[in-house]
C-alpha positions in Angstrom: 93.3 37.9 48.8 93.6 41.1 48.0 93.9 44.5 49.9 94.8 44.7 53.9 92.0 44.3 56.4 91.6 46.7 58.8 92.2 45.8 62.4 95.3 44.4 63.6 97.1 41.6 61.7 97.4 38.3 63.8 101.3 36.4 63.2 98.9 32.4 63.0 97.3 32.1 59.9 94.8 29.6 62.0 93.1 32.7 64.1 92.8 35.5 61.2 89.7 35.9 60.8 89.1 36.2 57.1 87.3 32.7 55.5 89.8 31.1 52.9 88.3 30.3 49.8 87.4 27.7 48.2 90.3 24.8 46.5 89.7 23.9 43.8 90.6 20.6 41.9 94.2 21.5 40.8 95.0 23.2 44.4 93.6 20.1 46.3 96.0 18.0 43.7 98.8 19.9 44.5 98.1 20.2 48.2 98.1 15.5 48.3 101.1 16.5 46.6 102.8 18.7 49.4 101.7 15.9 52.3 102.9 12.7 50.8 106.4 14.4 50.2 105.8 15.7 53.3 104.6 12.5 55.0 108.4 11.7 53.1 110.9 13.6 54.6 109.2 12.8 58.3 109.7 9.1 57.7 114.0 9.9 56.5 115.0 12.7 58.2 117.8 11.6 60.0 116.4 14.0 62.7 114.1 12.4 65.1 110.7 13.4 64.8 107.0 12.4 65.8 103.7 14.1 65.6 101.8 14.2 69.2 98.5 15.4 69.3 97.3 18.2 71.9 97.0 15.7 74.2 100.3 14.9 74.7 100.1 11.2 72.5 102.6 10.3 69.4 100.3 10.0 66.3 103.5 8.9 64.6 107.0 8.5 65.2 110.2 8.3 62.7 113.1 5.7 62.8 114.9 8.3 63.9 113.9 8.4 67.2 113.2 4.6 66.8 116.6 4.2 66.6 117.9 7.0 68.9 115.5 5.3 72.0 116.9 1.6 70.7 113.0 0.5 69.3 110.8 0.1 66.3 109.0 3.4 64.8 105.7 2.1 65.2 105.9 1.1 69.0 105.9 4.6 69.9 102.6 5.4 68.7 100.3 5.6 71.0 102.4 6.2 73.8 102.8 9.2 75.8 106.0 11.7 74.5 106.3 13.2 77.8 106.9 9.8 78.5 109.6 9.4 76.1 111.9 12.2 76.9 111.3 12.9 80.5 109.5 16.1 80.4 107.9 15.1 83.8 110.9 14.8 85.9 110.7 18.6 86.4 107.6 21.2 87.2 109.1 23.9 85.0 109.7 21.6 82.2 106.2 20.2 82.7 104.8 23.3 82.4 106.3 24.9 79.4 105.4 21.7 77.6 101.6 22.0 78.5 101.8 25.9 77.6 103.0 24.4 74.2 100.6 21.1 74.3 97.5 24.1 75.1 98.4 26.9 71.8 99.4 28.7 74.7 103.2 30.0 73.7 104.5 29.4 70.2 107.6 26.2 70.9 110.3 25.9 73.8 113.2 23.6 73.7 115.3 21.7 76.8 118.3 19.2 77.3 117.3 15.9 78.9 119.1 12.6 79.7 117.3 9.6 78.4 118.3 6.2 78.1 118.6 3.7 75.3 117.2 0.1 75.1 120.7 -1.4 75.3 121.2 0.4 78.3 123.7 3.5 77.9 122.8 6.7 78.3 123.2 9.2 75.6 121.9 13.6 75.7 119.7 15.1 73.7 118.2 18.3 72.7 114.3 18.3 72.5 112.2 21.1 71.2 108.9 21.2 71.0 107.2 23.0 68.9 103.7 23.9 66.8 103.1 22.1 63.1 101.6 25.1 60.9 98.5 24.7 59.5 97.5 21.7 62.6 96.8 21.6 65.6 99.6 18.9 66.4 102.9 19.7 67.4 106.1 18.3 66.3 108.5 16.6 69.0 111.9 16.9 67.7 115.2 15.4 69.4 119.0 16.0 69.0 121.4 13.6 70.1 123.7 15.8 71.6 126.1 13.1 73.4 129.1 14.2 71.7 128.8 18.0 71.9 127.8 17.1 76.3 131.4 14.8 76.2 133.3 17.6 74.7 131.8 20.0 77.1 132.5 17.8 80.0 136.2 17.2 78.6 136.5 21.5 78.3 135.0 21.4 81.9 137.2 19.4 83.4 140.6 21.0 81.6 138.5 24.1 83.6 137.9 22.5 86.9 141.3 20.7 86.9 144.9 21.5 88.8 147.0 21.1 85.6 149.7 19.5 88.0 148.2 17.5 90.1 145.5 16.9 88.3 143.1 17.3 91.7 139.7 19.3 91.2 141.2 23.5 91.6 140.1 26.3 93.9 136.9 27.1 91.1 135.5 23.3 91.7 136.0 23.2 95.3 134.5 26.3 96.1 131.2 25.3 93.6 131.3 22.1 95.8 131.6 23.7 98.8 129.0 26.2 97.8 126.6 22.9 97.0 127.3 21.3 100.3 126.4 24.4 102.1 123.2 24.5 100.3 121.5 20.6 101.1 120.2 20.4 104.1 120.1 17.2 107.3 117.7 14.8 105.8 115.3 14.4 108.6 115.3 11.3 110.8 112.5 10.4 113.3 113.8 9.9 116.5 112.6 6.2 116.3 114.2 5.4 113.3 117.6 3.5 113.1 120.0 6.0 111.1 120.8 2.6 109.6 117.4 2.3 107.9 117.7 6.5 106.9 121.2 5.2 105.1 120.4 2.8 103.6 117.5 4.8 101.1 120.0 7.3 101.0 119.4 9.5 103.9 122.3 9.2 106.4 123.2 13.3 105.8 124.5 14.8 109.1 124.0 18.8 108.2 127.7 18.9 109.0 130.6 19.3 107.1 134.3 19.8 108.2 137.6 21.2 106.2 141.9 20.2 106.8 143.4 23.3 105.4 147.1 21.6 104.5 149.7 24.0 104.0 154.1 21.9 103.1 156.3 23.7 105.5 159.4 24.6 103.4 157.6 24.1 99.6 159.2 27.8 98.6 163.2 26.5 99.6 162.4 23.0 97.5 161.3 25.5 94.3 164.4 28.1 95.0 167.4 24.7 95.3 165.9 22.2 93.4 163.7 24.4 90.4 160.2 24.2 90.2 159.5 20.3 87.9 161.3 18.8 91.1 158.3 21.4 93.3 156.1 20.5 90.5 156.5 16.7 91.2 156.2 17.2 95.0 153.9 18.5 94.7 151.7 16.2 92.7 153.3 13.2 95.2 151.5 15.2 98.1 148.2 15.0 95.8 148.3 11.2 95.5 149.0 10.8 98.9 146.6 13.3 101.1 144.2 11.4 98.0 144.7 8.2 99.6 145.1 9.2 103.0 140.9 11.2 102.3 139.7 7.3 100.5 141.1 5.8 103.5 139.2 7.3 105.9 137.1 5.0 107.7 134.7 7.7 108.5 133.9 8.5 104.0 130.3 8.2 102.8 129.5 7.9 99.2 131.7 9.1 96.8 134.3 10.1 99.5 136.6 13.6 100.1 137.3 16.2 97.9 141.3 16.7 98.1 141.7 19.6 95.4 144.4 22.3 95.0 144.0 25.2 95.8 146.8 27.2 94.7 150.6 27.4 95.6 151.2 24.6 98.5 147.8 24.6 99.5 145.5 22.1 99.5 142.0 21.3 101.2 140.4 18.2 102.1 136.3 18.9 101.6 134.4 16.3 104.1 130.6 16.4 103.5 128.0 14.8 106.8 131.0 14.6 108.6 130.7 12.5 111.9 132.1 15.2 114.2 135.5 16.7 114.9 137.1 13.6 115.6 136.7 12.3 112.3 138.7 15.2 111.2 141.3 15.1 113.8 141.8 11.7 113.1 141.9 12.8 109.1 144.4 15.1 110.1 146.6 13.4 111.5 146.9 10.5 108.8 147.9 13.5 107.0 150.9 14.2 108.8 152.3 10.6 109.2 152.0 10.2 105.3 153.5 12.7 104.3 156.4 12.8 107.0 157.5 9.7 104.7 160.1 11.0 102.4 160.0 10.9 98.6 161.8 9.6 96.0 161.8 11.9 92.8 163.3 10.5 90.1 166.6 10.4 91.9 165.5 12.8 94.8 164.9 11.7 98.2 162.9 14.8 100.3 161.0 15.3 103.2 157.9 18.0 103.6 156.2 18.8 106.6 152.5 20.9 105.8 149.9 22.7 109.4 146.6 22.1 108.6 144.0 23.8 110.2 141.2 22.3 110.9 137.5 23.2 111.0 134.5 20.9 111.5 130.9 22.6 112.3 127.1 22.2 111.5 126.3 23.4 107.5 123.3 25.1 109.1 124.2 28.6 108.8 127.3 28.6 107.7 128.9 30.2 104.6 132.2 29.3 102.4 133.3 32.5 103.1 132.9 32.0 106.9 134.3 28.8 106.7 137.3 29.7 105.1 138.3 32.6 107.0 137.6 30.1 110.4 140.4 27.6 108.2 143.1 30.1 106.9 143.2 31.6 111.2 143.4 28.0 112.1 146.1 27.1 109.6 147.9 31.1 110.5 147.5 29.3 114.3 149.7 26.0 113.1 152.5 27.5 111.8 152.9 30.0 114.8 152.5 27.3 116.8 155.5 25.3 115.7 154.3 24.2 112.2 154.2 20.5 111.3 151.6 20.1 113.6 147.1 20.3 113.1 145.5 23.3 115.0 141.5 22.8 115.9 139.3 25.9 115.6 139.2 27.1 119.1 135.9 30.2 118.6 137.3 31.3 122.3 141.5 31.9 120.6 138.9 33.3 117.8 137.1 35.9 119.7 140.4 36.9 121.4 141.6 37.5 117.7 138.4 39.4 116.4 138.0 41.3 120.1 142.3 42.4 118.7 141.4 42.8 115.4 138.5 44.9 116.9 141.4 47.1 119.5 143.2 47.9 116.6 140.6 49.6 114.5 139.9 51.2 116.8 143.3 52.4 118.2 144.1 55.6 116.8 140.8 56.9 117.0 140.1 56.4 120.9 143.3 58.7 121.3 141.6 61.4 119.1 138.0 60.7 121.4 139.5 60.7 125.5 138.3 56.8 126.4 142.5 57.0 127.5 142.9 57.7 131.4 146.1 57.9 133.7 146.5 55.7 136.8 149.9 56.0 139.5 151.2 53.6 141.3 153.2 54.5 144.0 157.2 54.0 144.1 158.3 54.7 148.0 161.6 54.6 149.7 162.3 52.0 151.1 164.3 53.1 153.8 161.4 55.8 155.7 158.3 54.4 153.2 158.3 58.4 151.8 156.3 58.3 148.3 159.1 59.6 145.9 157.7 59.3 143.1 155.3 57.2 141.1 154.4 55.0 137.9 152.1 56.9 134.6 149.6 53.1 134.2 147.4 53.6 130.9 143.6 52.3 131.2 141.8 51.8 127.9 137.5 52.6 128.4 137.0 51.0 125.5 132.7 51.2 125.1 132.5 47.8 124.2 134.7 46.0 125.9 135.0 48.0 129.4 138.5 48.9 131.4 141.8 47.5 129.9 144.7 47.1 131.4 147.9 48.0 129.0 149.2 44.5 128.7 145.3 44.7 126.4 146.6 47.0 123.4 150.1 48.5 124.1 151.4 45.5 122.0 148.6 46.4 119.4 150.1 49.9 119.5 153.5 49.3 119.0 152.2 46.5 116.3 150.1 49.3 114.0 152.1 52.6 114.9 149.8 54.7 117.0 151.9 53.9 120.0 153.5 57.2 119.0 150.7 58.6 119.2 148.9 57.5 122.7 153.2 57.8 124.3 152.8 61.2 123.2 149.8 61.5 124.9 150.6 59.8 128.3 153.7 61.7 128.1 152.3 65.0 128.7 149.3 63.9 130.8 151.7 62.2 133.3 153.9 65.8 133.3 151.2 68.1 133.2 149.4 65.3 136.4 153.0 65.9 137.8 153.3 69.7 137.8 149.5 69.9 139.7 150.6 67.8 142.2 154.0 69.7 142.9 151.8 73.8 142.4 148.8 72.1 145.1 151.5 70.6 147.0 154.7 73.4 147.2 155.8 73.3 150.7 156.0 68.7 149.9 159.2 67.5 148.6 157.8 67.1 144.4 157.0 63.3 143.1 158.8 62.4 139.9 157.0 60.7 137.0 158.1 57.6 135.8 156.3 57.2 132.5 157.2 54.1 129.7 158.5 54.6 126.5 158.0 51.6 123.7 161.2 51.1 120.9 159.2 52.1 118.5 158.8 56.0 119.8 162.3 56.2 120.1 162.5 55.2 116.3 159.2 56.2 114.5 159.5 59.7 116.1 161.4 63.2 117.3 161.6 61.4 121.5 163.5 63.9 122.6 161.6 67.1 120.5 158.6 66.1 122.0 160.2 65.3 125.5 161.8 68.8 125.3 157.9 70.6 123.9 156.4 68.7 126.3 158.8 69.9 129.6 158.1 73.3 128.6 154.5 73.0 127.5 154.0 71.9 131.5 157.0 73.6 133.4 157.8 70.5 135.1 161.4 70.0 136.2 163.2 67.5 133.4 165.0 66.0 136.7 161.1 65.4 137.8 160.5 63.1 134.9 161.9 59.4 134.7 161.1 57.2 131.4 161.3 53.5 131.5 162.9 51.0 128.5 162.6 47.3 128.7 166.1 45.9 129.5 165.9 44.2 125.1 165.7 47.5 124.1 167.9 49.7 126.1 171.4 47.0 126.2 173.1 47.2 122.4 171.2 50.1 121.6 173.2 52.7 119.3 173.3 54.3 117.1 169.9 56.9 117.0 168.2 55.3 120.3 171.6 55.3 121.8 171.8 59.6 120.8 168.0 60.0 121.9 169.1 58.3 125.4 172.2 60.1 125.5 170.3 63.5 124.5 167.4 63.2 127.5 170.0 62.8 129.6 171.7 65.2 129.1 168.4 67.6 128.9 168.2 66.1 133.0 165.6 63.7 132.4 166.2 60.5 134.2 166.3 56.9 132.8 165.3 53.5 133.9 165.6 50.1 132.9 162.1 48.2 133.7 162.1 44.3 134.3 165.7 44.4 134.3 167.1 40.7 134.6 164.9 38.8 132.2 166.7 40.0 129.2 170.2 38.4 128.1 171.3 41.3 130.8 175.0 42.2 129.1 176.1 44.2 132.6 179.7 45.5 130.4 176.6 48.1 128.5 176.0 49.2 132.2 178.9 51.9 132.7 178.8 53.0 128.9 174.7 54.0 128.4 173.3 56.9 130.2 171.2 55.3 132.4 170.3 56.4 136.3 167.7 53.5 137.2 167.3 49.8 137.6 163.7 48.3 138.4 164.3 45.1 139.3 161.2 42.3 137.7 159.1 41.0 139.8 160.7 37.3 139.7 163.6 38.3 141.8 161.7 40.1 144.2 158.9 36.9 144.1 162.0 34.5 146.0 161.5 36.0 149.0 157.7 35.2 150.0 158.5 32.3 151.8 160.7 34.0 154.3 160.7 30.6 156.4 162.3 28.9 153.5 164.2 32.1 152.1 166.6 30.7 149.0 170.2 32.3 150.1 170.8 32.2 146.0 168.3 34.9 145.1 168.6 37.0 147.8 172.4 36.7 147.0 171.9 37.3 143.5 170.1 40.6 143.6 172.4 41.6 146.3 174.8 41.6 143.9 173.0 43.3 141.4 172.7 46.0 143.8 175.8 46.9 144.4 176.6 47.0 141.3 174.1 49.0 140.3 175.0 51.3 143.5 179.5 51.4 141.7 177.5 52.3 138.7 176.3 55.0 140.8 172.8 53.9 139.4 169.1 52.8 142.4 167.3 50.2 142.8 163.4 50.3 142.0 161.7 46.7 142.8 158.7 45.5 141.5 156.0 43.3 143.2 156.2 44.1 146.9 153.7 42.4 148.4 154.4 41.1 151.5 156.6 43.5 154.7 158.9 40.3 155.4 160.1 41.3 151.1 160.4 45.3 152.2 161.8 43.8 154.9 164.9 41.9 153.1 165.3 44.3 150.6 165.6 47.3 152.7 168.4 45.0 154.7 170.1 44.3 151.1 170.2 47.6 150.1 167.6 48.6 148.0 166.2 51.7 146.9 162.9 52.0 146.2 160.2 49.3 146.7 156.7 49.2 144.1 153.8 46.9 144.7 150.3 46.0 146.8 151.9 46.1 149.8 151.8 49.9 149.5 149.3 51.0 147.1 148.0 49.3 143.4 147.6 52.0 141.1 144.8 54.3 141.5 143.5 58.2 140.6 145.0 61.3 140.5 143.3 62.0 143.4 144.4 59.6 145.7 148.3 60.0 145.1 147.1 63.6 145.9 145.6 62.6 149.1 149.4 60.3 150.1 151.5 63.5 149.4 152.4 65.0 152.7 150.7 62.3 155.1 152.7 59.7 157.4 155.0 57.6 155.3 153.8 53.9 153.9 153.8 50.6 155.6 157.8 49.4 155.2 
């Protein structure tokens, strides 16, 4: 055929619209010879092949295909090709195969697991493609079992830990993701659970995890070397596997035990039956690991901390499950190690709240979310209000009003206490000065402000106090700074210098919660302290007036006398009854603070108390 036809050129010869010239006798002979050669090559080819008509029926099969399937090639004729190589097992493959048979697709390839007549399995790569110039298709099958086995070995190496031979982190998360994707099997209410298990059902839709961390493993590595450490890890892996295999609730192939890295392991329980199963498993792990290990002459003991999580798989992600497990493991460590701890939603909610508070604490100062309330400090002799303690409150937009014990510890940890403490100090001094201006004829109130240790270390507290006093116009003797006993006792270096400088300035220094720490009374004579605030535990011992404890009164009386001999005044906290106030007054305590007089109130309420009748004593 000469020249180029007009219009598009079609790639398939069968679809061209030009007429083929009549074959000569010589051409016909050549074509017949080619067909004989083709049939001969088809029969002796090492590649398993079959000719399939457009209906999907095998027209011819070569000996290699018969050998691959363990049967005679002739026995394969007239059989459905899709049945021979399992092409109808999934919709996507079946659709592609039908498209080739109909001439709508040039070819397709897939991998199938086939059964030999002797029962063994083999992996095959199946290719289906049209025969040029023919309406039939060629089915070719290559045995790739060796390649698949090599791939499986390589995958095993990639997915398993070389030290313990356990599944590694990658395989663990792969299995976890797959477990979370599988829904629980449906079960009618009238059907017994066992009947579904017998048909492969019985899935609970729940998932459990024991997250295990060895206690003190680093010490083994550091003292005995990594070789012994690796032997210990392998021995631990063996005991964990035994615990998982012996779990009485195990379903199917057992639980997955994995090494997640370092000295961290995990036991994944699919289709768990509840928290009891997980806690029983955790107990067995602890018991198993408590038995000493004999490693090449080395006798070692090890303990573990375990975080236990059990929940419904529906709505749970791998990330959420691992976060819960990690949090619970941290609790087990914090609670003393060598124990298991079950995930507690309420405890976790408190932790999440703590994190939320930590993240919003710094901007809350700038946004004006904090406010001060004041609790009166009353002279026990005449009931007059001599001063107030400033107590901070956080009006959180999400959690509402929060007392100091909810956020001061967080502020100390993240350092925001410096900025917050500076704001409290400035606000309290400004308010004290305002009361003084509003009531010039009355005896001015002093204001007592709590100071954290970190404020002394992380800021120039002396400069801050001096600047704020100058800014507000408050006299130094009207400011009292309270530090906890543990912070003051044993102070040296910069903290002691700061306290001395503040005292020299005229500011009063008070030891808060005195009597709760490691009281070293010798320090009292060396520190620039002017006030002791007795912890409320001493005062509570005075509540039962009918059965008064003489020892409590003797201790408090001794502390008061000692303080007075050193030139210090004493304030009693948590005064709640008139009887307590009377006994404290008799002992010689100077001032009292507590609900007998008033709770912490607004600045306006304190203004109303100035110049009024003494509070009940």
